[in-house]
C-alpha positions as YAML, in Angstrom:
chain: A
units: angstrom
residues:
- id: 1
  name: MET
  ca: [-25.58, 32.74, -0.65]
- id: 2
  name: ARG
  ca: [-25.71, 36.52, -0.32]
- id: 3
  name: ARG
  ca: [-27.47, 38.99, -2.59]
- id: 4
  name: VAL
  ca: [-28.93, 42.48, -2.58]
- id: 5
  name: ALA
  ca: [-32.65, 41.87, -2.03]
- id: 6
  name: LEU
  ca: [-34.07, 45.42, -1.96]
- id: 7
  name: VAL
  ca: [-33.00, 48.88, -3.08]
- id: 8
  name: THR
  ca: [-34.89, 51.88, -1.69]
- id: 9
  name: LEU
  ca: [-36.23, 54.37, -4.19]
- id: 10
  name: VAL
  ca: [-37.53, 57.60, -2.65]
- id: 11
  name: VAL
  ca: [-40.83, 58.62, -4.25]
- id: 12
  name: ASP
  ca: [-43.32, 61.43, -3.89]
- id: 13
  name: ASP
  ca: [-46.49, 59.32, -3.84]
- id: 14
  name: TYR
  ca: [-46.98, 55.59, -3.35]
- id: 15
  name: ASP
  ca: [-49.89, 55.16, -5.73]
- id: 16
  name: GLU
  ca: [-48.40, 57.09, -8.66]
- id: 17
  name: ALA
  ca: [-45.12, 55.21, -8.22]
- id: 18
  name: VAL
  ca: [-46.87, 51.83, -8.13]
- id: 19
  name: ARG
  ca: [-48.83, 52.75, -11.29]
- id: 20
  name: PHE
  ca: [-45.65, 53.78, -13.12]
- id: 21
  name: TYR
  ca: [-43.59, 50.76, -12.15]
- id: 22
  name: THR
  ca: [-46.36, 48.21, -12.73]
- id: 23
  name: GLU
  ca: [-48.05, 49.72, -15.78]
- id: 24
  name: ALA
  ca: [-45.31, 51.58, -17.67]
- id: 25
  name: LEU
  ca: [-42.36, 49.33, -16.77]
- id: 26
  name: GLY
  ca: [-44.25, 46.05, -16.35]
- id: 27
  name: PHE
  ca: [-43.04, 45.31, -12.83]
- id: 28
  name: ARG
  ca: [-45.22, 43.29, -10.47]
- id: 29
  name: LEU
  ca: [-46.46, 44.49, -7.11]
- id: 30
  name: VAL
  ca: [-44.88, 42.18, -4.56]
- id: 31
  name: GLU
  ca: [-46.21, 43.78, -1.39]
- id: 32
  name: ASP
  ca: [-48.22, 46.81, -0.32]
- id: 33
  name: ALA
  ca: [-48.82, 46.84, 3.42]
- id: 34
  name: ALA
  ca: [-49.95, 49.67, 5.68]
- id: 35
  name: ARG
  ca: [-47.70, 50.42, 8.63]
- id: 36
  name: PRO
  ca: [-48.80, 51.76, 12.03]
- id: 37
  name: ASP
  ca: [-47.07, 55.13, 11.44]
- id: 38
  name: GLY
  ca: [-49.20, 55.80, 8.33]
- id: 39
  name: SER
  ca: [-46.49, 54.84, 5.86]
- id: 40
  name: ARG
  ca: [-46.63, 51.79, 3.62]
- id: 41
  name: TRP
  ca: [-44.21, 48.97, 2.83]
- id: 42
  name: VAL
  ca: [-44.40, 48.90, -0.98]
- id: 43
  name: VAL
  ca: [-42.22, 46.52, -2.98]
- id: 44
  name: VAL
  ca: [-42.16, 46.09, -6.77]
- id: 45
  name: ALA
  ca: [-40.00, 43.75, -8.84]
- id: 46
  name: PRO
  ca: [-39.37, 43.25, -12.55]
- id: 47
  name: GLY
  ca: [-39.04, 39.47, -12.58]
- id: 48
  name: PRO
  ca: [-41.42, 36.60, -11.90]
- id: 49
  name: PRO
  ca: [-42.05, 35.40, -8.35]
- id: 50
  name: GLY
  ca: [-39.16, 33.40, -6.97]
- id: 51
  name: ASP
  ca: [-36.57, 34.63, -9.49]
- id: 52
  name: GLY
  ca: [-34.28, 35.84, -6.71]
- id: 53
  name: GLY
  ca: [-33.70, 39.21, -8.38]
- id: 54
  name: THR
  ca: [-33.44, 42.57, -6.68]
- id: 55
  name: ALA
  ca: [-36.69, 44.40, -5.93]
- id: 56
  name: LEU
  ca: [-37.42, 48.07, -5.25]
- id: 57
  name: LEU
  ca: [-38.78, 49.38, -1.98]
- id: 58
  name: LEU
  ca: [-40.82, 52.46, -2.89]
- id: 59
  name: ALA
  ca: [-40.44, 54.77, 0.10]
- id: 60
  name: ARG
  ca: [-42.44, 57.99, 0.29]
- id: 61
  name: ALA
  ca: [-40.19, 60.93, 1.15]
- id: 62
  name: LYS
  ca: [-40.43, 62.36, 4.64]
- id: 63
  name: GLY
  ca: [-39.19, 65.89, 5.16]
- id: 64
  name: ASP
  ca: [-37.38, 68.38, 2.96]
- id: 65
  name: THR
  ca: [-34.09, 66.50, 2.83]
- id: 66
  name: GLN
  ca: [-35.67, 63.35, 1.43]
- id: 67
  name: ARG
  ca: [-38.01, 65.28, -0.90]
- id: 68
  name: ALA
  ca: [-34.95, 67.02, -2.37]
- id: 69
  name: ARG
  ca: [-33.57, 63.60, -3.40]
- id: 70
  name: ILE
  ca: [-36.63, 62.51, -5.38]
- id: 71
  name: GLY
  ca: [-35.58, 62.01, -8.98]
- id: 72
  name: ASP
  ca: [-31.89, 62.63, -8.37]
- id: 73
  name: GLN
  ca: [-30.78, 59.87, -6.06]
- id: 74
  name: THR
  ca: [-27.58, 59.26, -8.03]
- id: 75
  name: GLY
  ca: [-26.52, 62.81, -8.90]
- id: 76
  name: GLY
  ca: [-27.76, 62.65, -12.49]
- id: 77
  name: ARG
  ca: [-25.97, 59.39, -13.32]
- id: 78
  name: VAL
  ca: [-27.67, 56.23, -14.47]
- id: 79
  name: GLY
  ca: [-28.35, 54.52, -11.19]
- id: 80
  name: PHE
  ca: [-30.58, 51.61, -12.13]
- id: 81
  name: PHE
  ca: [-30.15, 48.90, -14.74]
- id: 82
  name: LEU
  ca: [-33.13, 46.97, -16.08]
- id: 83
  name: HIS
  ca: [-31.99, 43.89, -17.96]
- id: 84
  name: THR
  ca: [-34.20, 42.34, -20.61]
- id: 85
  name: ASP
  ca: [-34.03, 39.31, -22.86]
- id: 86
  name: ASP
  ca: [-35.87, 41.18, -25.66]
- id: 87
  name: PHE
  ca: [-34.82, 44.81, -26.00]
- id: 88
  name: SER
  ca: [-37.05, 45.60, -28.99]
- id: 89
  name: ARG
  ca: [-40.18, 44.24, -27.30]
- id: 90
  name: ASP
  ca: [-39.62, 46.05, -24.01]
- id: 91
  name: HIS
  ca: [-38.45, 49.30, -25.60]
- id: 92
  name: ALA
  ca: [-41.57, 49.44, -27.80]
- id: 93
  name: ARG
  ca: [-43.90, 48.55, -24.92]
- id: 94
  name: MET
  ca: [-42.35, 51.11, -22.61]
- id: 95
  name: ARG
  ca: [-42.45, 53.87, -25.24]
- id: 96
  name: SER
  ca: [-46.12, 53.14, -25.93]
- id: 97
  name: ALA
  ca: [-46.75, 53.39, -22.16]
- id: 98
  name: GLY
  ca: [-45.26, 56.89, -22.14]
- id: 99
  name: VAL
  ca: [-41.80, 56.17, -20.75]
- id: 100
  name: THR
  ca: [-39.33, 58.90, -21.74]
- id: 101
  name: PHE
  ca: [-36.17, 57.64, -23.38]
- id: 102
  name: LEU
  ca: [-33.29, 60.10, -23.38]
- id: 103
  name: GLU
  ca: [-31.55, 58.55, -26.38]
- id: 104
  name: GLU
  ca: [-32.08, 56.20, -29.26]
- id: 105
  name: PRO
  ca: [-31.10, 52.55, -28.70]
- id: 106
  name: ARG
  ca: [-27.44, 51.89, -29.27]
- id: 107
  name: HIS
  ca: [-25.35, 48.79, -29.68]
- id: 108
  name: GLU
  ca: [-22.34, 48.48, -27.42]
- id: 109
  name: PRO
  ca: [-19.92, 45.58, -26.93]
- id: 110
  name: TYR
  ca: [-21.80, 44.70, -23.72]
- id: 111
  name: GLY
  ca: [-25.27, 44.78, -25.34]
- id: 112
  name: THR
  ca: [-28.13, 46.89, -26.67]
- id: 113
  name: VAL
  ca: [-28.94, 49.81, -24.39]
- id: 114
  name: ALA
  ca: [-30.93, 53.03, -24.10]
- id: 115
  name: VAL
  ca: [-31.22, 55.44, -21.17]
- id: 116
  name: PHE
  ca: [-34.71, 56.25, -19.93]
- id: 117
  name: GLN
  ca: [-36.03, 58.10, -16.94]
- id: 118
  name: ASP
  ca: [-38.66, 57.11, -14.43]
- id: 119
  name: LEU
  ca: [-41.57, 59.35, -13.52]
- id: 120
  name: TYR
  ca: [-39.38, 61.38, -11.17]
- id: 121
  name: GLY
  ca: [-36.35, 61.76, -13.45]
- id: 122
  name: ASN
  ca: [-34.07, 59.01, -12.11]
- id: 123
  name: ARG
  ca: [-32.01, 57.62, -14.97]
- id: 124
  name: TRP
  ca: [-32.14, 53.95, -15.90]
- id: 125
  name: ASP
  ca: [-30.54, 51.78, -18.56]
- id: 126
  name: LEU
  ca: [-32.77, 49.37, -20.43]
- id: 127
  name: LEU
  ca: [-30.18, 46.77, -21.36]
- id: 128
  name: GLN
  ca: [-30.17, 43.53, -23.28]
- id: 129
  name: PRO
  ca: [-26.75, 42.06, -22.46]
- id: 130
  name: ALA
  ca: [-24.70, 40.72, -25.35]
- id: 131
  name: ALA
  ca: [-24.75, 36.97, -25.74]
- id: 132
  name: ASP
  ca: [-21.87, 35.25, -24.02]
...
């Protein structure tokens, strides 16, 4: 079996990114390990341990080129898709945690969705897929 295990997300600060993803979005901290070069290996994931889903590697930007990509890794498009089994619950929890939604929830043939942005401005879909 093959799957995408990690996606790198360039961040400005490890600790603020961990706080946002764990507290505001409800992800779990999978790993936070210091590396010999002073960087850290920081992984967060939305699902429970062992779910086999994709996790995020939070990588602190190094240099001007990487810093310029913070918050705009996909050219202003929605680049990340957070699936949920209870849109109303997660939408309400995220809003109360200060997450900025860029639109009101809408119902599409593929499910209930609303675009939000992370602490750096990257766009995400919160999506409850339509029942099959």
